[in-house]
C-alpha positions, -999 to +999 in steps of 0.1 A: +758+160-646+764+200-649+742+199-681+714+181-662+715+203-635+716+235-657+685+222-677+667+214-642+674+250-632+660+262-665+627+241-662+620+247-627+624+284-632+604+291-663+576+266-667+552+282-645+551+316-663+573+312-694+542+322-719+552+293-741+547+257-735+569+241-710+579+214-733+598+238-753+620+246-722+626+212-706+629+191-737+653+189-766+658+216-788+630+218-815+641+216-851+644+249-867+642+269-832+671+288-821+678+296-783+680+332-770+696+338-736+696+373-721+717+379-690+697+378-658+695+414-650+662+408-628+648+381-610+641+352-632+602+358-634+607+396-642+634+385-668+610+363-685+581+387-684+605+416-702+616+389-731+589+368-738+567+394-756+597+403-775+606+371-787+572+361-798+572+393-818+607+389-831+598+351-840+567+361-857+583+390-880+615+374-889+601+340-895+629+326-874+616+306-842+633+319-808+632+303-775+640+319-744+667+300-723+676+315-691+692+299-659+687+308-623+715+334-621+734+353-648+764+331-643+742+298-650+729+318-681+762+327-693+774+290-688+748+281-714+764+304-739+800+292-731+786+257-735+777+266-771+741+257-761+724+289-776+725+308-807+714+343-797+722+365-766+717+399-751+749+401-731+782+422-723+798+390-712+816+380-744+841+411-748+869+394-730+901+382-750+895+348-740+860+348-754+867+366-786+875+333-805+842+319-797+831+339-830+800+360-813+792+392-832+773+420-823+741+424-845+723+453-826+720+469-792+694+484-769+695+522-770+692+535-738+710+565-721+743+556-710+750+533-682+776+534-656+791+511-631+782+522-595+788+513-559+756+524-540+745+523-504+711+533-489+701+568-488+699+567-450+733+545-445+760+561-425+788+551-452+796+583-472+828+569-491+842+542-502+871+537-476+842+532-452+835+499-467+868+484-458+861+446-445+825+448-446+801+426-471+793+442-503+769+426-528+771+419-565+748+401-590+773+373-596+810+368-610+799+372-647+784+407-642+808+429-660+794+463-652+782+458-619+805+433-605+840+434-624+839+471-629+829+480-598+851+452-575+882+466-597+877+500-585+876+488-548+909+464-557+926+495-571+920+513-542+932+487-518+899+486-502+890+451-491+856+438-488+837+407-485+821+396-517+785+384-514+768+372-548+729+376-550+724+359-584+712+387-600+708+427-596+675+424-579+687+398-555+717+419-546+694+448-537+674+429-518+706+418-498+709+456-492+675+463-484+678+434-456+708+446-440+728+416-451+753+438-472+762+474-466+769+485-502+762+469-539+781+470-570+755+480-595+744+489-631+731+526-630+702+514-653+693+488-628+698+510-598+670+534-613+647+508-621+651+490-587+647+526-568+615+532-589+599+497-585+607+491-549+604+532-537+635+533-523+660+558-524+700+550-528+732+572-525+761+566-550+796+564-537+813+558-569+804+558-607+823+547-637+828+568-671+797+563-692+791+529-711+767+515-738+740+492-728+741+454-735+746+442-770+725+417-791+748+390-805+747+361-827+767+329-828+788+323-859+771+289-864+738+309-873+734+312-912+737+347-923+701+348-936+686+338-901+709+362-885+699+391-907+662+382-905+665+382-866+685+414-867+658+433-886+629+423-867+643+437-836+657+469-853+623+474-869+602+470-837+606+507-832+588+514-868+560+493-864+530+502-840+527+468-828+564+465-821+565+498-804+536+490-782+554+458-770+588+478-761+567+503-744+550+482-722+584+462-717+601+494-708+574+501-683+577+467-665+613+474-656+611+511-655+633+517-687+628+549-705+595+547-727+616+553-760+636+522-755+643+505-786+665+483-805+692+497-829+718+485-852+752+480-842+786+464-854+801+464-820+825+492-825+807+509-794+821+484-769+857+495-770+852+504-734+843+471-722+873+453-744+895+481-728+887+470-693+905+437-698+938+451-706+943+469-672+917+449-650+930+430-621+940+396-631+912+378-610+888+398-632+899+392-666 
C-alpha cells in the first residue's frame, strides 16, 4: 500500500511536465534504465524543470539512461532512496551513521558558494532575535531536510527555545507559509533563501546562520556497476567543458537563481565531514 501511494504521488506530480513520456514515470522501471532522485529543494514542477534537461544531457553523453524519480515532498523522495527504489541521488540525507551501511558513495558534487543553515524572517518582521520565536510557529521544508531543518531546529533546541514545527513539504512551501503569515520564521538553506528572495522579490532577515557547508552530493548506489557509475559521473563533470552542457547548466542556474557558473565537479565525499559530525552531537530526535 505504501509503495502504491508513493507511485501515485510520483505519477500525479510529474506526468504533466516531466519532458519525458509519462509512462516512464508511472510504469515499471524500463530495462537498462536507472532512476535518479534529487532532493526536492523547490516545488515539484520547478525541481523537474531544473533536472530534466540535465538528465537528458547526462543520459545522452554517458550512454546510461537516467529517469527522474521524485515525490511530492523531500521526505517522499528520500523514502524512495531508503526503500532501494533508485540508483542515483542528489542529496545530503545519507550521511548519518544509520545510513552509512546502505552503501551509497559520493561521485561528485555541485560547486557553488558555501551554503549555510539559517533561521530567517521577513524583512519587516518585528522579530529581531531567536528568543522572540519561543512558542511561535516556525516553518521547515520537512523532517529529512538536513541543512534547513535538522541544523536549524537543533540550534533552537540547544538554546531551549520551544517552537511549533510546521512542515511545508519543500523549501518553497515553507517560504510560502512565511509570506502568508502562517509561520513567523523559517529554517532554511541559504542558497534556497537567496533564490526564493530573487524569484519572489521579497526581502528576508537572517536571525541565525551556521558555519559554511558544501552543497549537496551526487551519489550512486553500490548496486550500480562501476562502468555505469563512472560514465554517469564523467558526464556530469564534463558538462562544464562542453558548450552544450555549459548552456544547459547556465539555463538551469538562471531558472532557480543559482550563480551562472554553477557546475558539477568530482568528489570523493571527504568534503562532507561537517554533515557527518552533526550527528555526533545533534539532539537524539534529529539523528
